N, CA, C, O and the ligand as a Tripos MOL2 file, in Angstrom:
@<TRIPOS>MOLECULE
protein
  257   255    65     0     0
PROTEIN
NO_CHARGES

@<TRIPOS>ATOM
      1 N         116.0860   55.6290   72.5970 N.3       1 MET1
      2 CA        116.2780   55.7480   74.0350 C.3       1 MET1
      3 C         117.3830   54.7850   74.4620 C.2       1 MET1
      4 O         117.3620   53.5990   74.1340 O.2       1 MET1
      5 N         118.3110   55.3090   75.1770 N.am      2 ASN2
      6 CA        119.4160   54.4860   75.6340 C.3       2 ASN2
      7 C         119.0780   53.8530   76.9830 C.2       2 ASN2
      8 O         118.9570   54.5440   77.9940 O.2       2 ASN2
      9 N         118.9280   52.5340   76.9810 N.am      3 ILE3
     10 CA        118.5600   51.8350   78.2010 C.3       3 ILE3
     11 C         119.8090   51.3010   78.8790 C.2       3 ILE3
     12 O         120.5780   50.5360   78.2970 O.2       3 ILE3
     13 N         119.9880   51.7140   80.1050 N.am      4 GLU4
     14 CA        121.1460   51.2590   80.8510 C.3       4 GLU4
     15 C         120.7040   50.2370   81.8890 C.2       4 GLU4
     16 O         119.9380   50.5490   82.8010 O.2       4 GLU4
     17 N         121.1970   49.0150   81.7390 N.am      5 LEU5
     18 CA        120.8510   47.9880   82.7060 C.3       5 LEU5
     19 C         121.5570   48.2580   84.0210 C.2       5 LEU5
     20 O         122.7030   48.7060   84.0540 O.2       5 LEU5
     21 N         120.8460   47.9730   85.1020 N.am      6 GLN6
     22 CA        121.4340   48.2080   86.4150 C.3       6 GLN6
     23 C         121.0260   47.0900   87.3610 C.2       6 GLN6
     24 O         119.8580   46.7050   87.4130 O.2       6 GLN6
     25 N         121.9860   46.5750   88.1040 N.am      7 CYS7
     26 CA        121.7090   45.5150   89.0600 C.3       7 CYS7
     27 C         120.7840   46.0360   90.1540 C.2       7 CYS7
     28 O         121.0400   47.0880   90.7400 O.2       7 CYS7
     29 N         119.6890   45.2860   90.4320 N.am      8 SER8
     30 CA        118.7300   45.7620   91.4360 C.3       8 SER8
     31 C         119.2840   45.5860   92.8400 C.2       8 SER8
     32 O         118.7530   46.1580   93.7920 O.2       8 SER8
     33 N         120.3470   44.8000   92.9770 N.am      9 LYS9
     34 CA        120.8920   44.5520   94.3170 C.3       9 LYS9
     35 C         121.9900   45.5430   94.6750 C.2       9 LYS9
     36 O         121.9810   46.1190   95.7630 O.2       9 LYS9
     37 N         122.9380   45.7440   93.7580 N.am     10 CYS10
     38 CA        124.0910   46.5770   94.1120 C.3      10 CYS10
     39 C         124.2080   47.8220   93.2390 C.2      10 CYS10
     40 O         125.0140   48.7080   93.5270 O.2      10 CYS10
     41 N         123.4030   47.8970   92.1650 N.am     11 GLY11
     42 CA        123.4380   49.0970   91.3280 C.3      11 GLY11
     43 C         124.5290   49.0690   90.2750 C.2      11 GLY11
     44 O         124.6920   50.0280   89.5200 O.2      11 GLY11
     45 N         125.2870   47.9620   90.2180 N.am     12 CYS12
     46 CA        126.3460   47.8350   89.2260 C.3      12 CYS12
     47 C         125.7500   47.7940   87.8150 C.2      12 CYS12
     48 O         124.6560   47.2670   87.6150 O.2      12 CYS12
     49 N         126.4660   48.3450   86.8500 N.am     13 LYS13
     50 CA        125.9520   48.3800   85.4890 C.3      13 LYS13
     51 C         126.7220   47.4490   84.5670 C.2      13 LYS13
     52 O         126.6320   47.5420   83.3430 O.2      13 LYS13
     53 N         127.4690   46.5630   85.1740 N.am     14 ASP14
     54 CA        128.3100   45.6400   84.4200 C.3      14 ASP14
     55 C         127.7290   44.2360   84.5260 C.2      14 ASP14
     56 O         127.6450   43.6860   85.6240 O.2      14 ASP14
     57 N         127.3320   43.6570   83.4170 N.am     15 PHE15
     58 CA        126.7210   42.3400   83.4430 C.3      15 PHE15
     59 C         127.4440   41.3760   82.5100 C.2      15 PHE15
     60 O         127.9980   41.7680   81.4840 O.2      15 PHE15
     61 N         127.4220   40.1130   82.8950 N.am     16 GLN16
     62 CA        127.8310   39.0460   81.9950 C.3      16 GLN16
     63 C         126.5800   38.4990   81.3430 C.2      16 GLN16
     64 O         125.5810   38.2420   82.0140 O.2      16 GLN16
     65 N         126.6360   38.3220   80.0380 N.am     17 HIS17
     66 CA        125.4670   37.7660   79.3630 C.3      17 HIS17
     67 C         125.9100   36.9330   78.1710 C.2      17 HIS17
     68 O         126.9880   37.1360   77.6120 O.2      17 HIS17
     69 N         125.0440   35.9800   77.7930 N.am     18 PRO18
     70 CA        125.3820   35.1330   76.6380 C.3      18 PRO18
     71 C         125.3760   35.9510   75.3500 C.2      18 PRO18
     72 O         124.7460   37.0050   75.2690 O.2      18 PRO18
     73 N         126.0870   35.4450   74.3520 N.am     19 ASP19
     74 CA        126.1770   36.1580   73.0750 C.3      19 ASP19
     75 C         124.8190   36.2570   72.3880 C.2      19 ASP19
     76 O         124.4810   37.2710   71.7790 O.2      19 ASP19
     77 N         124.0430   35.1640   72.5050 N.am     20 ASP20
     78 CA        122.7210   35.1860   71.8680 C.3      20 ASP20
     79 C         121.6770   35.6590   72.8710 C.2      20 ASP20
     80 O         120.8000   34.9070   73.2970 O.2      20 ASP20
     81 N         121.8050   36.9310   73.2320 N.am     21 LEU21
     82 CA        120.9790   37.5130   74.2810 C.3      21 LEU21
     83 C         119.5220   37.6330   73.8530 C.2      21 LEU21
     84 O         119.2270   38.1860   72.7930 O.2      21 LEU21
     85 N         118.6150   37.1200   74.6700 N.am     22 ASN22
     86 CA        117.1890   37.3550   74.4700 C.3      22 ASN22
     87 C         116.5270   37.5120   75.8330 C.2      22 ASN22
     88 O         117.1900   37.4090   76.8650 O.2      22 ASN22
     89 N         115.2130   37.7630   75.8360 N.am     23 ASP23
     90 CA        114.5160   38.0530   77.0920 C.3      23 ASP23
     91 C         114.6180   36.9260   78.1080 C.2      23 ASP23
     92 O         114.5170   37.1590   79.3130 O.2      23 ASP23
     93 N         114.8210   35.6970   77.6200 N.am     24 GLU24
     94 CA        114.8730   34.5510   78.5270 C.3      24 GLU24
     95 C         116.2850   34.3230   79.0610 C.2      24 GLU24
     96 O         116.4840   33.5280   79.9800 O.2      24 GLU24
     97 N         117.2510   35.0110   78.4950 N.am     25 SER25
     98 CA        118.6350   34.8050   78.9050 C.3      25 SER25
     99 C         118.8440   35.2610   80.3400 C.2      25 SER25
    100 O         118.3000   36.2790   80.7700 O.2      25 SER25
    101 N         119.6350   34.4980   81.0670 N.am     26 THR26
    102 CA        119.9980   34.9220   82.4130 C.3      26 THR26
    103 C         121.2720   35.7520   82.3350 C.2      26 THR26
    104 O         122.2830   35.3070   81.7920 O.2      26 THR26
    105 N         121.2130   36.9460   82.8760 N.am     27 ILE27
    106 CA        122.4140   37.7770   82.9250 C.3      27 ILE27
    107 C         122.8800   37.8580   84.3720 C.2      27 ILE27
    108 O         122.0730   37.8180   85.3010 O.2      27 ILE27
    109 N         124.1750   37.9700   84.5470 N.am     28 THR28
    110 CA        124.7640   37.9210   85.8830 C.3      28 THR28
    111 C         125.5500   39.1910   86.1580 C.2      28 THR28
    112 O         126.3550   39.6290   85.3350 O.2      28 THR28
    113 N         125.3100   39.7720   87.3170 N.am     29 CYS29
    114 CA        126.0190   40.9820   87.7170 C.3      29 CYS29
    115 C         127.4990   40.6680   87.9200 C.2      29 CYS29
    116 O         127.8440   39.6930   88.5880 O.2      29 CYS29
    117 N         128.3610   41.4860   87.3510 N.am     30 ASN30
    118 CA        129.7980   41.2660   87.4870 C.3      30 ASN30
    119 C         130.3020   41.6050   88.8750 C.2      30 ASN30
    120 O         131.3860   41.1770   89.2720 O.2      30 ASN30
    121 N         129.5250   42.3640   89.6040 N.am     31 ASP31
    122 CA        129.9880   42.8420   90.9010 C.3      31 ASP31
    123 C         129.5480   41.9210   92.0350 C.2      31 ASP31
    124 O         130.3860   41.3970   92.7690 O.2      31 ASP31
    125 N         128.2260   41.7190   92.1840 N.am     32 CYS32
    126 CA        127.7320   40.9490   93.3230 C.3      32 CYS32
    127 C         127.2990   39.5440   92.9280 C.2      32 CYS32
    128 O         127.0340   38.7110   93.7950 O.2      32 CYS32
    129 N         127.2230   39.2690   91.6140 N.am     33 GLY33
    130 CA        126.9080   37.9200   91.1700 C.3      33 GLY33
    131 C         125.4190   37.6240   91.1020 C.2      33 GLY33
    132 O         125.0290   36.4930   90.8120 O.2      33 GLY33
    133 N         124.5790   38.6210   91.3640 N.am     34 ALA34
    134 CA        123.1350   38.4090   91.2620 C.3      34 ALA34
    135 C         122.7810   38.1290   89.8070 C.2      34 ALA34
    136 O         123.3550   38.7200   88.8920 O.2      34 ALA34
    137 N         121.8180   37.2090   89.6020 N.am     35 SER35
    138 CA        121.4190   36.9100   88.2440 C.3      35 SER35
    139 C         119.9190   37.1020   88.0970 C.2      35 SER35
    140 O         119.1600   36.9180   89.0490 O.2      35 SER35
    141 N         119.5020   37.4730   86.8990 N.am     36 ALA36
    142 CA        118.0910   37.7210   86.6220 C.3      36 ALA36
    143 C         117.8760   37.5720   85.1270 C.2      36 ALA36
    144 O         118.8160   37.6990   84.3420 O.2      36 ALA36
    145 N         116.6260   37.3000   84.7310 N.am     37 PRO37
    146 CA        116.3490   37.2310   83.2980 C.3      37 PRO37
    147 C         116.5360   38.5970   82.6570 C.2      37 PRO37
    148 O         116.1410   39.6190   83.2180 O.2      37 PRO37
    149 N         117.1420   38.6030   81.4790 N.am     38 TYR38
    150 CA        117.4180   39.8600   80.7900 C.3      38 TYR38
    151 C         116.1510   40.6960   80.5970 C.2      38 TYR38
    152 O         116.1630   41.9120   80.7880 O.2      38 TYR38
    153 N         115.0420   40.0160   80.2110 N.am     39 GLY39
    154 CA        113.7880   40.7240   79.9710 C.3      39 GLY39
    155 C         113.3220   41.4950   81.1950 C.2      39 GLY39
    156 O         112.7980   42.6040   81.0860 O.2      39 GLY39
    157 N         113.5210   40.8920   82.3640 N.am     40 GLU40
    158 CA        113.0770   41.5090   83.6030 C.3      40 GLU40
    159 C         113.9250   42.7420   83.9320 C.2      40 GLU40
    160 O         113.4000   43.7990   84.2800 O.2      40 GLU40
    161 N         115.2320   42.5850   83.8150 N.am     41 VAL41
    162 CA        116.1360   43.6980   84.1090 C.3      41 VAL41
    163 C         115.8940   44.8400   83.1190 C.2      41 VAL41
    164 O         115.9320   46.0130   83.4890 O.2      41 VAL41
    165 N         115.6430   44.4790   81.8540 N.am     42 ARG42
    166 CA        115.4060   45.4990   80.8350 C.3      42 ARG42
    167 C         114.1110   46.2580   81.1310 C.2      42 ARG42
    168 O         114.0630   47.4800   80.9890 O.2      42 ARG42
    169 N         113.0610   45.5390   81.5430 N.am     43 GLU43
    170 CA        111.7960   46.1860   81.8840 C.3      43 GLU43
    171 C         112.0040   47.1980   83.0050 C.2      43 GLU43
    172 O         111.4800   48.3110   82.9580 O.2      43 GLU43
    173 N         112.7740   46.7990   84.0100 N.am     44 GLN44
    174 CA        113.0490   47.6940   85.1290 C.3      44 GLN44
    175 C         113.7870   48.9320   84.6480 C.2      44 GLN44
    176 O         113.5110   50.0490   85.0850 O.2      44 GLN44
    177 N         114.7360   48.7120   83.7350 N.am     45 ALA45
    178 CA        115.5340   49.8260   83.2250 C.3      45 ALA45
    179 C         114.6500   50.7810   82.4280 C.2      45 ALA45
    180 O         114.8030   51.9990   82.5230 O.2      45 ALA45
    181 N         113.7210   50.2280   81.6410 N.am     46 ILE46
    182 CA        112.8270   51.0630   80.8470 C.3      46 ILE46
    183 C         111.9090   51.8690   81.7560 C.2      46 ILE46
    184 O         111.6860   53.0590   81.5310 O.2      46 ILE46
    185 N         111.3760   51.2080   82.7890 N.am     47 THR47
    186 CA        110.5050   51.8990   83.7380 C.3      47 THR47
    187 C         111.2540   53.0500   84.3900 C.2      47 THR47
    188 O         110.7190   54.1490   84.5310 O.2      47 THR47
    189 N         112.4840   52.7940   84.7830 N.am     48 LYS48
    190 CA        113.2980   53.8130   85.4250 C.3      48 LYS48
    191 C         113.5550   54.9800   84.4790 C.2      48 LYS48
    192 O         113.4670   56.1450   84.8670 O.2      48 LYS48
    193 N         113.8740   54.6450   83.2270 N.am     49 ALA49
    194 CA        114.1630   55.6780   82.2340 C.3      49 ALA49
    195 C         112.9330   56.5480   81.9970 C.2      49 ALA49
    196 O         113.0400   57.7660   81.8540 O.2      49 ALA49
    197 N         111.7650   55.9090   81.9570 N.am     50 LYS50
    198 CA        110.5220   56.6610   81.7450 C.3      50 LYS50
    199 C         110.2410   57.5890   82.9120 C.2      50 LYS50
    200 O         109.8450   58.7400   82.7280 O.2      50 LYS50
    201 N         110.4520   57.0720   84.1150 N.am     51 GLU51
    202 CA        110.2330   57.9010   85.3030 C.3      51 GLU51
    203 C         111.1590   59.1090   85.2640 C.2      51 GLU51
    204 O         110.7650   60.2220   85.6130 O.2      51 GLU51
    205 N         112.3950   58.8740   84.8340 N.am     52 PHE52
    206 CA        113.3760   59.9550   84.7500 C.3      52 PHE52
    207 C         112.9300   61.0030   83.7560 C.2      52 PHE52
    208 O         113.0010   62.2000   84.0340 O.2      52 PHE52
    209 N         112.4650   60.5580   82.5890 N.am     53 ILE53
    210 CA        112.0270   61.4780   81.5510 C.3      53 ILE53
    211 C         110.7730   62.2250   82.0070 C.2      53 ILE53
    212 O         110.6680   63.4380   81.8250 O.2      53 ILE53
    213 N         109.8230   61.4980   82.5990 N.am     54 ASP54
    214 CA        108.6090   62.1250   83.1090 C.3      54 ASP54
    215 C         108.9580   63.2150   84.1160 C.2      54 ASP54
    216 O         108.3880   64.3060   84.0900 O.2      54 ASP54
    217 N         109.8940   62.9080   84.9980 N.am     55 GLY55
    218 CA        110.3170   63.8810   85.9920 C.3      55 GLY55
    219 C         110.8870   65.1290   85.3420 C.2      55 GLY55
    220 O         110.6050   66.2500   85.7640 O.2      55 GLY55
    221 N         111.6940   64.9190   84.3100 N.am     56 LYS56
    222 CA        112.3090   66.0330   83.6010 C.3      56 LYS56
    223 C         111.2600   66.9100   82.9420 C.2      56 LYS56
    224 O         111.2980   68.1350   83.0570 O.2      56 LYS56
    225 N         110.3100   66.2670   82.2400 N.am     57 LEU57
    226 CA        109.2580   67.0100   81.5610 C.3      57 LEU57
    227 C         108.3980   67.7310   82.5730 C.2      57 LEU57
    228 O         107.9850   68.8710   82.3590 O.2      57 LEU57
    229 N         108.1260   67.0470   83.6970 N.am     58 GLY58
    230 CA        107.3310   67.6600   84.7380 C.3      58 GLY58
    231 C         107.9480   68.9760   85.1950 C.2      58 GLY58
    232 O         107.2540   69.9790   85.3610 O.2      58 GLY58
    233 N         109.2430   68.9550   85.3920 N.am     59 ASN59
    234 CA        109.9400   70.1650   85.8160 C.3      59 ASN59
    235 C         109.8780   71.2380   84.7380 C.2      59 ASN59
    236 O         109.7400   72.4290   85.0160 O.2      59 ASN59
    237 N         109.9840   70.7680   83.4930 N.am     60 LEU60
    238 CA        110.0340   71.6920   82.3680 C.3      60 LEU60
    239 C         108.7370   72.4540   82.2230 C.2      60 LEU60
    240 O         108.7360   73.6480   81.9260 O.2      60 LEU60
    241 N         107.6090   71.7460   82.4390 N.am     61 PHE61
    242 CA        106.3120   72.3540   82.1730 C.3      61 PHE61
    243 C         105.6350   72.8780   83.4470 C.2      61 PHE61
    244 O         104.5280   73.4140   83.3980 O.2      61 PHE61
    245 N         106.2970   72.7200   84.5480 N.am     62 LYS62
    246 CA        105.7720   73.2850   85.7650 C.3      62 LYS62
    247 C         105.9240   74.8000   85.6560 C.2      62 LYS62
    248 O         107.0450   75.3020   85.5770 O.2      62 LYS62
    249 N         104.8360   75.5170   85.6500 N.am     63 GLY63
    250 CA        104.8770   76.9660   85.4130 C.3      63 GLY63
    251 C         105.9670   77.6600   86.2060 C.2      63 GLY63
    252 O         106.3660   77.1860   87.2700 O.2      63 GLY63
    253 N         106.4400   78.7580   85.7020 N.am     64 SER64
    254 CA        107.5380   79.4590   86.3690 C.3      64 SER64
    255 C         106.9890   80.5080   87.3480 C.2      64 SER64
    256 O         107.7630   81.2030   88.0060 O.2      64 SER64
    257 ZN        125.0340   43.4190   91.5470 Zn       65 ZN65
@<TRIPOS>BOND
     1     1     2 1
     2     2     3 1
     3     3     4 2
     4     3     5 am
     5     5     6 1
     6     6     7 1
     7     7     8 2
     8     7     9 am
     9     9    10 1
    10    10    11 1
    11    11    12 2
    12    11    13 am
    13    13    14 1
    14    14    15 1
    15    15    16 2
    16    15    17 am
    17    17    18 1
    18    18    19 1
    19    19    20 2
    20    19    21 am
    21    21    22 1
    22    22    23 1
    23    23    24 2
    24    23    25 am
    25    25    26 1
    26    26    27 1
    27    27    28 2
    28    27    29 am
    29    29    30 1
    30    30    31 1
    31    31    32 2
    32    31    33 am
    33    33    34 1
    34    34    35 1
    35    35    36 2
    36    35    37 am
    37    37    38 1
    38    38    39 1
    39    39    40 2
    40    39    41 am
    41    41    42 1
    42    42    43 1
    43    43    44 2
    44    43    45 am
    45    45    46 1
    46    46    47 1
    47    47    48 2
    48    47    49 am
    49    49    50 1
    50    50    51 1
    51    51    52 2
    52    51    53 am
    53    53    54 1
    54    54    55 1
    55    55    56 2
    56    55    57 am
    57    57    58 1
    58    58    59 1
    59    59    60 2
    60    59    61 am
    61    61    62 1
    62    62    63 1
    63    63    64 2
    64    63    65 am
    65    65    66 1
    66    66    67 1
    67    67    68 2
    68    67    69 am
    69    69    70 1
    70    70    71 1
    71    71    72 2
    72    71    73 am
    73    73    74 1
    74    74    75 1
    75    75    76 2
    76    75    77 am
    77    77    78 1
    78    78    79 1
    79    79    80 2
    80    79    81 am
    81    81    82 1
    82    82    83 1
    83    83    84 2
    84    83    85 am
    85    85    86 1
    86    86    87 1
    87    87    88 2
    88    87    89 am
    89    89    90 1
    90    90    91 1
    91    91    92 2
    92    91    93 am
    93    93    94 1
    94    94    95 1
    95    95    96 2
    96    95    97 am
    97    97    98 1
    98    98    99 1
    99    99   100 2
   100    99   101 am
   101   101   102 1
   102   102   103 1
   103   103   104 2
   104   103   105 am
   105   105   106 1
   106   106   107 1
   107   107   108 2
   108   107   109 am
   109   109   110 1
   110   110   111 1
   111   111   112 2
   112   111   113 am
   113   113   114 1
   114   114   115 1
   115   115   116 2
   116   115   117 am
   117   117   118 1
   118   118   119 1
   119   119   120 2
   120   119   121 am
   121   121   122 1
   122   122   123 1
   123   123   124 2
   124   123   125 am
   125   125   126 1
   126   126   127 1
   127   127   128 2
   128   127   129 am
   129   129   130 1
   130   130   131 1
   131   131   132 2
   132   131   133 am
   133   133   134 1
   134   134   135 1
   135   135   136 2
   136   135   137 am
   137   137   138 1
   138   138   139 1
   139   139   140 2
   140   139   141 am
   141   141   142 1
   142   142   143 1
   143   143   144 2
   144   143   145 am
   145   145   146 1
   146   146   147 1
   147   147   148 2
   148   147   149 am
   149   149   150 1
   150   150   151 1
   151   151   152 2
   152   151   153 am
   153   153   154 1
   154   154   155 1
   155   155   156 2
   156   155   157 am
   157   157   158 1
   158   158   159 1
   159   159   160 2
   160   159   161 am
   161   161   162 1
   162   162   163 1
   163   163   164 2
   164   163   165 am
   165   165   166 1
   166   166   167 1
   167   167   168 2
   168   167   169 am
   169   169   170 1
   170   170   171 1
   171   171   172 2
   172   171   173 am
   173   173   174 1
   174   174   175 1
   175   175   176 2
   176   175   177 am
   177   177   178 1
   178   178   179 1
   179   179   180 2
   180   179   181 am
   181   181   182 1
   182   182   183 1
   183   183   184 2
   184   183   185 am
   185   185   186 1
   186   186   187 1
   187   187   188 2
   188   187   189 am
   189   189   190 1
   190   190   191 1
   191   191   192 2
   192   191   193 am
   193   193   194 1
   194   194   195 1
   195   195   196 2
   196   195   197 am
   197   197   198 1
   198   198   199 1
   199   199   200 2
   200   199   201 am
   201   201   202 1
   202   202   203 1
   203   203   204 2
   204   203   205 am
   205   205   206 1
   206   206   207 1
   207   207   208 2
   208   207   209 am
   209   209   210 1
   210   210   211 1
   211   211   212 2
   212   211   213 am
   213   213   214 1
   214   214   215 1
   215   215   216 2
   216   215   217 am
   217   217   218 1
   218   218   219 1
   219   219   220 2
   220   219   221 am
   221   221   222 1
   222   222   223 1
   223   223   224 2
   224   223   225 am
   225   225   226 1
   226   226   227 1
   227   227   228 2
   228   227   229 am
   229   229   230 1
   230   230   231 1
   231   231   232 2
   232   231   233 am
   233   233   234 1
   234   234   235 1
   235   235   236 2
   236   235   237 am
   237   237   238 1
   238   238   239 1
   239   239   240 2
   240   239   241 am
   241   241   242 1
   242   242   243 1
   243   243   244 2
   244   243   245 am
   245   245   246 1
   246   246   247 1
   247   247   248 2
   248   247   249 am
   249   249   250 1
   250   250   251 1
   251   251   252 2
   252   251   253 am
   253   253   254 1
   254   254   255 1
   255   255   256 2
@<TRIPOS>SUBSTRUCTURE
     1 MET1         2 RESIDUE 1 A MET
     2 ASN2         6 RESIDUE 1 A ASN
     3 ILE3        10 RESIDUE 1 A ILE
     4 GLU4        14 RESIDUE 1 A GLU
     5 LEU5        18 RESIDUE 1 A LEU
     6 GLN6        22 RESIDUE 1 A GLN
     7 CYS7        26 RESIDUE 1 A CYS
     8 SER8        30 RESIDUE 1 A SER
     9 LYS9        34 RESIDUE 1 A LYS
    10 CYS10       38 RESIDUE 1 A CYS
    11 GLY11       42 RESIDUE 1 A GLY
    12 CYS12       46 RESIDUE 1 A CYS
    13 LYS13       50 RESIDUE 1 A LYS
    14 ASP14       54 RESIDUE 1 A ASP
    15 PHE15       58 RESIDUE 1 A PHE
    16 GLN16       62 RESIDUE 1 A GLN
    17 HIS17       66 RESIDUE 1 A HIS
    18 PRO18       70 RESIDUE 1 A PRO
    19 ASP19       74 RESIDUE 1 A ASP
    20 ASP20       78 RESIDUE 1 A ASP
    21 LEU21       82 RESIDUE 1 A LEU
    22 ASN22       86 RESIDUE 1 A ASN
    23 ASP23       90 RESIDUE 1 A ASP
    24 GLU24       94 RESIDUE 1 A GLU
    25 SER25       98 RESIDUE 1 A SER
    26 THR26      102 RESIDUE 1 A THR
    27 ILE27      106 RESIDUE 1 A ILE
    28 THR28      110 RESIDUE 1 A THR
    29 CYS29      114 RESIDUE 1 A CYS
    30 ASN30      118 RESIDUE 1 A ASN
    31 ASP31      122 RESIDUE 1 A ASP
    32 CYS32      126 RESIDUE 1 A CYS
    33 GLY33      130 RESIDUE 1 A GLY
    34 ALA34      134 RESIDUE 1 A ALA
    35 SER35      138 RESIDUE 1 A SER
    36 ALA36      142 RESIDUE 1 A ALA
    37 PRO37      146 RESIDUE 1 A PRO
    38 TYR38      150 RESIDUE 1 A TYR
    39 GLY39      154 RESIDUE 1 A GLY
    40 GLU40      158 RESIDUE 1 A GLU
    41 VAL41      162 RESIDUE 1 A VAL
    42 ARG42      166 RESIDUE 1 A ARG
    43 GLU43      170 RESIDUE 1 A GLU
    44 GLN44      174 RESIDUE 1 A GLN
    45 ALA45      178 RESIDUE 1 A ALA
    46 ILE46      182 RESIDUE 1 A ILE
    47 THR47      186 RESIDUE 1 A THR
    48 LYS48      190 RESIDUE 1 A LYS
    49 ALA49      194 RESIDUE 1 A ALA
    50 LYS50      198 RESIDUE 1 A LYS
    51 GLU51      202 RESIDUE 1 A GLU
    52 PHE52      206 RESIDUE 1 A PHE
    53 ILE53      210 RESIDUE 1 A ILE
    54 ASP54      214 RESIDUE 1 A ASP
    55 GLY55      218 RESIDUE 1 A GLY
    56 LYS56      222 RESIDUE 1 A LYS
    57 LEU57      226 RESIDUE 1 A LEU
    58 GLY58      230 RESIDUE 1 A GLY
    59 ASN59      234 RESIDUE 1 A ASN
    60 LEU60      238 RESIDUE 1 A LEU
    61 PHE61      242 RESIDUE 1 A PHE
    62 LYS62      246 RESIDUE 1 A LYS
    63 GLY63      250 RESIDUE 1 A GLY
    64 SER64      254 RESIDUE 1 A SER
    65 ZN65       257 GROUP 0 **** ****
């Protein structure tokens, strides 16, 4: 699954992050400068991706 990080403030997908990235690392939005722990942003991205997939499957299996 391809997880795309997204800034919760401005929606930008461009982040600055340390080379030794881990869940405790603080990543900073390149656009608005908001910073958050990588683990937190990743969790949000995973939740979003799951909701997207669930929505897709829901449509797929909704009887015709
Ligand atoms: Zn931002």
